[in-house]
C-alpha positions as CSV (number, residue, x, y, z in Angstrom):
1,M,-87.0,-50.6,2.5
2,I,-84.4,-51.3,5.2
3,S,-84.9,-48.6,7.8
4,K,-82.2,-46.5,9.5
5,S,-83.2,-48.0,12.8
6,D,-82.6,-51.5,11.3
7,I,-79.0,-50.5,10.5
8,E,-78.5,-48.8,13.9
9,E,-79.5,-52.1,15.5
10,V,-76.8,-53.9,13.6
11,L,-74.3,-51.1,14.4
12,S,-75.1,-51.3,18.1
13,Q,-73.7,-54.9,18.1
14,Y,-70.4,-53.9,16.5
15,N,-67.1,-53.8,18.4
16,T,-66.3,-50.2,17.8
17,D,-62.6,-50.9,18.6
18,E,-62.4,-53.2,15.6
19,V,-64.3,-51.4,12.9
20,S,-63.1,-52.2,9.3
21,I,-63.6,-50.1,6.2
22,C,-64.9,-52.2,3.3
23,T,-65.8,-51.9,-0.3
24,I,-65.9,-53.7,-3.6
25,C,-62.5,-54.0,-5.4
26,S,-63.2,-51.6,-8.2
27,H,-63.7,-47.9,-9.0
28,T,-62.1,-46.0,-6.1
29,A,-61.2,-49.0,-3.9
30,L,-57.4,-48.4,-3.9
31,Q,-57.9,-44.9,-2.7
32,I,-60.5,-45.9,-0.1
33,F,-58.2,-48.6,1.3
34,H,-55.2,-46.3,1.2
35,G,-57.1,-43.5,3.0
36,A,-58.6,-45.9,5.6
37,R,-55.1,-47.3,6.4
38,A,-53.8,-43.7,6.8
39,E,-56.5,-43.2,9.5
40,G,-55.6,-46.4,11.3
41,F,-58.4,-48.7,10.1
42,K,-58.3,-52.3,9.0
43,T,-59.7,-52.9,5.5
44,I,-61.8,-55.5,3.7
45,G,-62.0,-55.9,0.0
46,I,-64.8,-57.8,-1.8
47,C,-63.0,-59.2,-4.8
48,T,-63.3,-61.5,-7.7
49,E,-60.5,-64.0,-8.3
50,D,-59.2,-62.3,-11.4
51,R,-58.8,-59.0,-9.7
52,K,-56.8,-60.2,-6.7
53,P,-53.4,-59.8,-8.5
54,L,-54.1,-56.1,-9.1
55,Y,-55.0,-55.3,-5.5
56,N,-52.0,-57.4,-4.2
57,S,-49.7,-55.3,-6.4
58,F,-50.1,-52.1,-4.3
59,P,-48.8,-52.7,-0.7
60,Q,-50.0,-49.4,0.7
61,A,-53.5,-49.7,-0.8
62,K,-54.3,-53.5,-0.8
63,P,-57.0,-54.6,1.7
64,D,-56.0,-56.4,4.8
65,K,-58.6,-59.1,4.2
66,I,-60.1,-60.2,0.9
67,I,-63.5,-61.8,0.6
68,T,-63.7,-63.7,-2.7
69,V,-66.9,-63.8,-4.8
70,D,-67.7,-65.0,-8.3
71,K,-69.9,-62.0,-8.9
72,Y,-70.1,-58.8,-6.8
73,N,-73.9,-59.1,-6.2
74,E,-73.2,-62.2,-4.2
75,I,-72.7,-60.0,-1.2
76,L,-76.4,-59.8,-1.0
77,E,-76.4,-63.4,0.1
78,S,-77.0,-63.7,3.8
79,K,-73.7,-65.7,4.4
80,F,-71.6,-62.9,3.0
81,Q,-73.6,-60.2,4.9
82,E,-73.0,-62.1,8.1
83,I,-69.3,-62.3,7.4
84,L,-69.2,-58.5,7.0
85,K,-71.1,-57.9,10.2
86,K,-68.8,-60.2,12.2
87,N,-65.9,-58.2,10.9
88,N,-67.6,-54.9,12.0
89,A,-67.5,-53.7,8.4
90,I,-68.7,-50.3,7.3
91,I,-69.3,-50.2,3.6
92,I,-68.1,-47.3,1.4
93,P,-70.4,-47.2,-1.7
94,H,-68.9,-46.1,-5.0
95,G,-70.0,-46.2,-8.7
96,S,-69.2,-49.9,-9.3
97,F,-70.9,-50.9,-6.0
98,I,-74.1,-49.2,-7.2
99,E,-73.9,-50.6,-10.7
100,Y,-73.1,-54.2,-9.7
101,V,-75.3,-54.5,-6.6
102,G,-78.1,-52.2,-7.7
103,P,-79.7,-49.3,-5.9
104,D,-82.9,-51.2,-5.2
105,N,-81.0,-54.1,-3.7
106,I,-79.0,-51.7,-1.5
107,S,-82.3,-50.2,-0.3
108,E,-84.2,-53.5,0.2
109,N,-81.8,-56.3,0.7
110,F,-78.4,-55.2,2.0
111,N,-78.5,-55.0,5.8
112,V,-74.8,-54.0,6.4
113,P,-74.0,-50.6,7.8
114,M,-73.0,-48.1,5.1
115,F,-71.3,-44.7,5.2
116,G,-73.7,-42.0,4.2
117,N,-77.4,-42.0,3.6
118,R,-78.4,-44.9,1.2
119,Q,-81.5,-42.9,0.2
120,S,-79.2,-40.6,-1.7
121,L,-78.1,-43.5,-4.0
122,A,-81.7,-44.1,-5.0
123,W,-82.1,-40.4,-5.8
124,E,-78.9,-40.5,-7.9
125,S,-80.0,-43.5,-9.9
126,D,-83.4,-42.2,-10.8
127,R,-83.2,-39.5,-13.5
128,E,-86.5,-37.9,-12.6
129,R,-85.7,-37.7,-8.9
130,Q,-82.2,-36.5,-9.6
131,R,-83.6,-33.6,-11.7
132,K,-86.0,-32.7,-9.0
133,W,-83.2,-32.6,-6.5
134,I,-80.9,-30.4,-8.6
135,E,-83.7,-28.0,-9.6
136,S,-84.8,-27.9,-5.9
137,A,-81.3,-26.7,-5.2
138,G,-81.9,-23.7,-7.6
139,L,-79.3,-25.0,-10.1
140,I,-79.7,-24.7,-13.9
141,M,-80.1,-28.0,-15.7
142,P,-80.1,-28.8,-19.5
143,H,-83.4,-28.7,-21.3
144,K,-85.0,-32.1,-21.2
145,Y,-86.9,-33.6,-24.2
146,K,-89.9,-35.7,-23.1
147,D,-90.2,-37.5,-26.4
148,P,-87.8,-38.2,-29.3
149,S,-90.3,-36.4,-31.6
150,E,-89.4,-33.2,-29.9
151,I,-85.7,-33.3,-31.1
152,D,-85.1,-30.1,-33.0
153,G,-81.3,-29.9,-32.9
154,K,-78.2,-31.6,-31.4
155,V,-79.1,-33.6,-28.3
156,F,-77.2,-35.8,-25.8
157,V,-78.7,-39.2,-25.1
158,K,-77.9,-41.0,-21.8
159,F,-79.0,-43.9,-19.7
160,P,-79.5,-44.3,-15.9
161,G,-77.1,-45.8,-13.4
162,A,-73.4,-45.5,-12.8
163,K,-72.4,-46.5,-16.3
164,G,-69.5,-44.1,-16.8
165,G,-70.9,-42.8,-20.1
166,K,-71.2,-46.2,-21.7
167,G,-73.6,-46.2,-24.6
168,F,-74.2,-42.4,-24.5
169,F,-74.5,-40.7,-27.9
170,T,-75.5,-37.5,-29.7
171,V,-78.0,-37.1,-32.5
172,N,-79.7,-34.4,-34.5
173,S,-83.1,-36.0,-35.4
174,E,-85.7,-38.5,-34.2
175,N,-84.7,-40.9,-37.0
176,D,-81.1,-40.8,-36.0
177,F,-82.1,-41.4,-32.3
178,H,-84.0,-44.6,-33.1
179,D,-81.2,-45.8,-35.4
180,E,-78.5,-45.3,-32.8
181,L,-80.6,-47.1,-30.1
182,K,-81.1,-50.1,-32.4
183,R,-77.4,-50.1,-33.2
184,R,-76.4,-50.1,-29.5
185,V,-78.8,-52.8,-28.5
186,K,-77.7,-55.0,-31.4
187,S,-74.0,-54.6,-30.5
188,G,-74.8,-55.3,-26.8
189,V,-73.6,-51.9,-25.5
190,I,-77.1,-51.4,-23.9
191,E,-80.0,-53.7,-23.0
192,E,-83.5,-53.5,-24.3
193,S,-84.5,-52.8,-20.7
194,D,-82.5,-49.6,-20.8
195,I,-84.5,-48.0,-23.6
196,P,-87.6,-47.0,-21.6
197,K,-85.3,-45.2,-19.1
198,V,-83.4,-43.2,-21.8
199,G,-82.8,-39.5,-21.1
200,I,-82.6,-36.9,-23.8
201,Q,-81.0,-33.5,-23.0
202,E,-79.9,-30.5,-25.0
203,F,-76.3,-30.7,-26.1
204,L,-74.3,-28.2,-24.0
205,L,-71.4,-26.1,-25.2
206,G,-68.6,-25.3,-22.8
207,V,-65.9,-26.7,-20.5
208,R,-66.6,-29.7,-18.3
209,Y,-65.8,-29.4,-14.6
210,Y,-66.6,-32.0,-11.9
211,P,-66.1,-30.6,-8.4
212,H,-65.8,-33.1,-5.5
213,Y,-67.6,-32.1,-2.4
214,F,-67.7,-33.5,1.2
215,Y,-70.5,-32.6,3.6
216,S,-69.3,-33.0,7.1
217,L,-71.4,-33.1,10.3
218,F,-68.3,-33.3,12.5
219,E,-65.6,-30.9,11.2
220,N,-65.7,-27.1,11.5
221,T,-64.0,-26.2,8.2
222,G,-65.8,-25.3,5.0
223,M,-69.0,-23.4,4.1
224,D,-72.0,-23.5,6.4
225,A,-74.8,-25.9,5.3
226,S,-77.6,-26.9,7.7
227,K,-75.9,-28.6,10.7
228,G,-72.5,-29.1,9.0
229,K,-70.0,-27.8,6.6
230,V,-69.4,-28.3,2.8
231,Q,-65.8,-28.7,1.6
232,I,-64.3,-28.9,-1.9
233,L,-61.6,-31.5,-2.0
234,G,-60.8,-31.4,-5.7
235,I,-62.0,-30.9,-9.3
236,D,-61.5,-33.1,-12.3
237,R,-62.6,-33.5,-15.9
238,R,-63.2,-36.9,-17.6
239,I,-61.3,-38.3,-20.4
240,E,-63.4,-40.0,-23.1
241,P,-62.6,-41.2,-26.7
242,I,-64.6,-38.3,-28.1
243,D,-61.9,-36.0,-26.7
244,E,-59.4,-37.5,-29.2
245,A,-61.7,-37.1,-32.2
246,Y,-59.5,-34.3,-33.6
247,R,-56.8,-36.9,-34.3
248,G,-59.1,-38.4,-37.0
249,L,-59.6,-35.2,-38.9
250,P,-60.8,-34.5,-41.6
251,D,-62.7,-37.8,-41.8
252,V,-63.3,-38.9,-38.2
253,P,-63.9,-42.6,-37.7
254,P,-67.1,-43.3,-35.9
255,E,-65.3,-45.2,-33.2
256,F,-64.1,-41.8,-31.8
257,F,-67.7,-40.8,-31.0
258,D,-67.8,-42.7,-27.7
259,Y,-68.5,-41.1,-24.3
260,T,-67.3,-43.9,-22.1
261,V,-65.1,-42.5,-19.4
262,T,-61.6,-44.0,-19.5
263,G,-59.7,-41.7,-17.2
264,N,-59.6,-38.4,-15.4
265,Q,-57.5,-35.2,-15.3
266,P,-57.0,-32.8,-12.4
267,V,-58.4,-29.3,-12.9
268,V,-58.1,-26.0,-11.1
269,L,-60.8,-23.4,-11.5
270,R,-60.3,-19.6,-11.7
271,E,-60.5,-18.5,-8.1
272,S,-63.3,-16.1,-8.9
273,L,-65.6,-19.0,-9.8
274,L,-65.1,-20.9,-6.5
275,P,-67.7,-19.0,-4.4
276,E,-70.4,-20.0,-6.9
277,V,-69.3,-23.6,-7.1
278,L,-69.0,-24.0,-3.3
279,G,-72.5,-22.5,-3.0
280,F,-73.8,-25.1,-5.4
281,G,-72.7,-27.8,-2.9
282,V,-74.4,-26.0,0.0
283,N,-77.6,-25.7,-2.0
284,V,-77.5,-29.4,-3.0
285,V,-77.1,-30.4,0.7
286,D,-79.9,-28.1,1.9
287,A,-82.3,-29.4,-0.8
288,S,-81.5,-33.1,0.0
289,I,-82.4,-32.5,3.7
290,K,-85.8,-31.4,2.6
291,L,-86.3,-34.1,0.0
292,F,-85.0,-37.2,1.9
293,P,-84.0,-36.3,5.5
294,P,-81.4,-36.4,6.9
295,G,-80.1,-35.7,3.4
296,I,-76.8,-36.5,1.7
297,I,-73.9,-37.2,4.0
298,G,-70.2,-37.3,3.0
299,A,-68.9,-37.4,-0.6
300,F,-70.7,-36.2,-3.7
301,C,-69.9,-34.6,-7.0
302,L,-71.7,-32.3,-9.4
303,E,-71.1,-32.7,-13.1
304,T,-71.1,-29.3,-14.7
305,I,-70.5,-27.5,-18.0
306,Y,-69.3,-23.9,-17.9
307,H,-69.5,-21.3,-20.7
308,P,-68.6,-17.6,-20.1
309,S,-71.8,-16.4,-21.8
310,R,-74.2,-18.8,-19.9
311,G,-72.4,-19.7,-16.7
312,F,-72.7,-23.1,-15.1
313,V,-75.2,-25.8,-16.1
314,V,-75.4,-28.9,-13.8
315,F,-76.3,-32.0,-15.8
316,E,-75.8,-34.7,-13.2
317,I,-75.1,-35.5,-9.5
318,S,-73.1,-38.4,-8.1
319,A,-74.2,-39.0,-4.5
320,R,-71.0,-40.8,-3.4
321,I,-67.3,-40.8,-4.0
322,V,-66.5,-40.5,-7.7
323,A,-63.6,-42.0,-9.8
324,G,-62.3,-38.5,-10.5
325,T,-61.1,-38.3,-6.9
326,N,-58.5,-40.9,-7.8
327,V,-56.3,-38.2,-9.3
328,Y,-55.9,-36.8,-5.8
329,A,-54.9,-39.9,-3.8
330,G,-52.2,-37.7,-2.3
331,G,-54.5,-34.7,-1.8
332,S,-55.4,-31.8,-4.1
333,Q,-54.7,-28.1,-4.5
334,Y,-57.9,-27.5,-2.6
335,S,-57.5,-30.1,0.2
336,Q,-54.1,-28.7,1.1
337,F,-55.8,-25.3,1.9
338,T,-57.7,-27.1,4.6
339,Y,-55.5,-29.9,5.9
340,K,-51.8,-30.0,6.8
341,E,-51.5,-33.7,5.7
342,P,-52.4,-35.2,2.3
343,M,-56.2,-35.6,2.3
344,S,-57.8,-37.8,-0.4
345,M,-61.5,-38.3,-0.6
346,G,-61.0,-41.8,0.6
347,R,-59.1,-40.6,3.6
348,R,-61.6,-37.8,4.3
349,I,-64.4,-40.5,4.5
350,A,-62.3,-42.5,6.9
351,R,-61.5,-39.4,9.0
352,E,-65.3,-38.7,9.4
353,I,-65.9,-42.3,10.5
354,K,-63.0,-42.0,12.9
355,I,-64.4,-38.8,14.5
356,G,-67.8,-40.5,14.7
357,L,-66.3,-43.4,16.6
358,K,-64.4,-41.1,19.0
359,E,-67.3,-38.9,19.7
360,Q,-69.8,-41.8,19.8
361,T,-71.8,-40.2,17.1
362,L,-71.2,-42.8,14.4
363,A,-74.9,-43.5,13.9
364,E,-75.4,-40.0,12.5
365,I,-73.4,-40.8,9.4
366,I,-74.2,-44.5,8.9
367,Y,-77.2,-45.9,7.1
């Protein structure tokens, strides 16, 4: 595994007056570039040829420099990594970055400075470690079925990685479980290699809420957590085809039963629930510091379901910026309670890097 000292050695050779913010052109890239520009940074987009027209269409959010690749995992090649280093690039990881490049490659083969703690991406991508992390934080998780033979009611079946719900399904029996797996492999929705990593959880009733957190080592606003502060910058819910199933009543076509995330909606919680939700973020940070020091840094999101009779259940964690933050490119109801200017998650990340450069503490938030 690439060590933090390896990355610090690379960072020590950077021209800190010419640092660029860089990411793959997908997921939250427009927001990241827009926020970096607002904080005075130059930006670099790693882009495939077919996506260039999209990013050139938004003048306030297009990258200043584009590095063209045929496939995103080509950035693992030494020639591309050297280009990034020569441009004093700091990578901002997001869901597409993890999915296309791979958490193992990020840990073992990508020697470019990255915002946050890259260990947290490995903990996010491994279902068992993720469960250990969430439960260590004292949060309630859905019941997990160790084997399909244990299925005794409606369950939710999911796969590892930042897939955005692709291939996920619900079933009520072991036979249905195996039938649905075969159907998805045959149609190419999932690979055979995904099957051993399948996760089976109880199906939860309630309302989905996805709070967006930021753990800062440098700012003094938010709730105390270890050496820093935890902030809430927004909350969203995901839009999936299953949400529109009512339109097919009474005989709902099977195509509606799809959990692939296609968009996001802004959400505001009842204020009485905020202390508990903010406390979840603090607990997750504190647990991460014990499990993989120095713990999670910067942006993360908890995926929750709330029911008045049961409270919050946390079924997943995303240990980086999430696509739901795109609904708040101009700031959210919560960020405006902290900042006088519009503060997206992309800009908040750039702001933390900017403070680190000014205070000469950048190495604390880069790995």
